[in-house]
N, C-alpha and C positions, 0 to 999 in steps of 0.2 A: 856227063850230062844225065845219062839214064839213072845213075845213082841218085842224083838230086830229084829226079822225077819219082822214083820209087819211095824216097824219103817223104816227099810231099804227099804222095798217095796214102802212105801209112798214117800220116798226121791227120788227114781229113776223112779217112775211111769211116770213122765212127759217126761222122755227121750224116752220112748218106741215109742210113735207116731212119734216123730222126726226121729228116726232110721228107722221106717217102710216106711216113705215117701222117704228117700234116697234109701232104698233097693228096693222098688217097682218100682221106676223110673230109677233104675240103675245109679243114680247120684254118689253113693258112689264110683263106679269104674271109674268115668270119671272126675268129677270136685270137689269132696269133698276135696281132699288134697290141691289142688292149690288155690281154691276159698274160702275155709273155714278154714281148719286146718293150712295152711301155714301162713296166716295173723294172726291167733290167736296165733300161736307159736312165731311169731315175736313179737307180742305185749307182750307176756309172758316174752320173753327174755329182751325186753326193760324195762318192769316193774322191773325185777330183777336188771338190771343195774341202774335204778333209785334209788333203795334201797341202792346203794353204792355211790351215788352222793349227792352233796349239791349245792345250788345256787352259792356258791363261786367258785366251780369248773368251771362252765360255764362263770362266770365273768372273771376268769383268761384267758380263751380262747379268749374272745373278746376284753379284754383290752391289751392282748399281742398276736396279731393275726399272728405272724410269722409262727407258726406251721400250722395254718389253711390255710394261703396263700400258703405255701410250699406244703401241701397235695393236695389242689385243683389244683395247677399247675401241679403236677405229674399226677393227674387223667385226667385233661382236655387237657393238651398239650403233655406231654411225652408219655402217654399210646396210644393215637391214632397213633402218629408217629411210635411208636414201632410196632404196629400191621401192618401198611403199609409196614414197612421195612422187617418184618418177612414173610409177604405174597408174596412179590415180587419174590424171587428166587425159590419158590416151584412150581413144575410142577404138579399142580392140577387144576381142573376146576375153572374158574373165580368165579363162584357162591360161592365156598367154601372160597375163599379169601375174598369176601365181607362179608361172614358170620363170618369170624375171626375178621374183623374190627367191625362188629356189636357187638360182645362180648365185645370188648375193649371200645366202646363208651357208653355202658350201665353203670349205676351207681353202686356203691358198693352194695354187697349183704348182706342179713340178717346174713349170717354165719360169716362175718367179725366182726359184733357186738358180736356174741357169743364167738368167739375165743379171742377177746380182753378182754372180761369179764373173761374168764377162765384163760387167761395168764397174768392177772393183767396189762392190757394196759392202755393207757390214755383214759378213758371211755368218758369223756366230749368231747374230740377231736373227738373220734370215732362217737359219736351221732351227733355232729355238722357237720362233714364231710358228713355222710350219708344223712342227711336232706338237706343240701345245694346243694350237688352234684346231688341228685335226682331231685331237683328243676331246676338246671341249665341245666341238660341233656334234659329237655323238649324242649329246643331251639337248643342244639348242635347235638342231635341225627338226626333230619331230615337233617341238613346241612351236617354233616360228612358222613352219610349213602348215601346221594345223590352223594357226591363227590366220594365215593368208588364205587358206581354203574357205574358212568361215567368213572372212571379211569380203572377199571378192566373189566367191561362188555360193556362199551361204550353205556350205556343206562341210562335213568333217571327214576325217579318215584316220584309221589306226595305223600309225607309222612306227615301225620298230626296226632299228638297225642292228646288225650283228656286231656288238661291241667288241668282243674278244678278237674276232677275225680282223676287224679294222685296226685294233690296237697292235696286233702282231704284224700286220702289213706296214703300219707306220714304223715300227721298230726295225723291221727287216729292210725296208727300202730307204730309210732316212738315217736313223741313228747308227745302225751297225756299219754301213759303208763309211760314214763320217769318222767313227771311232777307229776303223781300220786305217783310213787315210792319215789321221792324227798319229797313230802308232807307227806307221811307215815313216812319216816325217821325223818323228822323235828318234827312231832307231837308224834310219838310213836317209839322212837329210840330203846329201848330194844326189841320191837316186830320185828322191821326191822332186827336187828341183829340175832334174833332167826330163822326167816324164810329164811334168805339168804342161809344157808347151804343146806337145802332140795331143795330149788329152783335151786341152782347151780347143784344139782345132776339130777334134772328132765329136765333141759334145753336141754342138748345134746340129750337125748332120744326123747323128743317131736319134736325137730327140725329135727332129723334124720328121724323119721317116716314121717313127713310132706314132706320132700324133696324127700326121696326115693319113697314114695307113688306117688307123683306127677310125678316123672320121669318114674317109672316102670309101674304104673297102668294107667296113663293118656297119655302115649306116643302114643298109638294107636288112641286115640280120636283126637290127633293133626295131625294124618296122617304121623308121622315120623317113618319110618322103618329103624333102624340103623343096617346095616349088619357088619360083621367082617371086610370086605374090607373097608367100610366107616370109621369104627373106626380106623383101622391101617393107613388109608390115612390121616386122620385129626389129629390123636394123636400127631405126631411130631410138627405140627404147634401150636396146642393149648398148648402143654407142654412147648414149647419155650416161648409162650406168658405169661403163668403163672409164670414160673421161672424168665423171664426177668422183668415182672412187679413187682414181690416181691423184687428181687435184686435191680432193678432201684429205686423203691420207698424208699427202705431202705437207699441206698447210697445218694440219693438226700436229704433226711432228715438229714443224717449224715453230709454231706458237709455243710449244713446250720447251723450246731452246735446245733441241737435240742437234747433233752434228749433221753436216750435210750428207755424209754417208748414210746415217740412220734415217734421215728424211727420205732419201731415195729408196732405201730398203723397205721402209714401211709403206711407201706409196705403191711399190710393185707388189708387195704382199697383199695389199688391200685391193689392187686393181686386177690381179690375176687369180683365177679360181679353178678348182678341180671340177671342170665341166663334165668329166666322165662319171664322177659320182652323182652329179645332178641328173645326167641321162639315165644312169642305173636306177636312181630313186623313181624317176618318172615312168620308165618303161618296165622295170623289174618289180618294183614294189606297188606303185599306184596303177600300173597297167594303162597308162595314158600317154600315147606318143605325142599328142599335141602339147603336153606339158613339157616335153623335152625340146621343143623347137627353139625357145630362147637360148638354152644352153648350147645347142648345136651351132646357132648363128654366132654366139659369143666366142665359141672356140675357133671359128674361122678367121677372126680378125684381131682378137685381143692381144695376141703375142706381138703383132707388128705395131699396133698403136702404143702398147706399153713399152716396147723397145725404143720407139721414137721419143716417148716421154722421158725414159731413163737417160737417153743420150743428151737430151736438152737440159735436164736439171743436173746431170752429173758432170757435164763438160767432157766426157769421154768420147773418143771416136771409135765406134764399133766397126772396125774394118777387118778384113781378112788378115792383113799384115799384123795388126795388134793382137788378134786371136792366136795366130801361129807363134809369134815371138813372145807374147806376154808383156810387151812393152807398150806403155800408154804415152801418148804425146802430151796429155794434160791430166794431172791427177785431180781427184776430188778434193776440194778444200775443206778442211775440218773446222 
């Protein structure tokens, strides 16, 4: 028994100084979730997705780019227009309308990758859309956000994103883990099949801890104080944006004749956004915490509404048993 205790101590001993550093500097309650755990959880999700993919899956996406073009058009054209149309009739401060547009023009979030994996979506399309859209929005966010500021607030702002930093973040947290997962499956197929089930069980828990921790524990550090009045004021707009994005993305894909898998994947990619990027732009670049309120509200409910939408349109049952075993009672019809 004592031999096992000593062995376990030696294994975890290196973690103790790391934890003390975060605890002593109070970083654990301010930036640990968003700057450390969230990127690691995303990389973990992408690794799990890579274990379910092959090089042929990506080859099919780029040799038949119809689904990719449709999805990107829904994200880059339909979604910003939808946000402007939703914001117009609401009698709310103009800064909240700009904040709603900011949510819409940010790229797809990590949770869309997770939901597509759990609901048996088109994983290769999901990964490709997330990567390409995150790259393109480095150019479209400054343009569209400046347009929203001028349209709703009659003012402008100089918005400049760190292109190379964002590019390497995308590569390290999405492409690299997926490539590693594909390589593991190609070399050690039985091992990949063996670890997929436990990884699928762990993914939602890890992602939920990272997202909730970043929202609830780091909210004060960003200076965002969300009152009940703010929440009730912004909720109708953000809910309309989420439902409209999910429904619009789904029917745009359906009208173009894509498979049901691709319809659901595009809907989730259009409906879920990188709200942490929106909050960073609002508080870090534009220095306006009110601008971040729509993104904060959107982050609190969009995963659950999108998961419900995905379950309805896919026919999958998102239960704990199906996550653990990897067996679905009903598959998506192609």
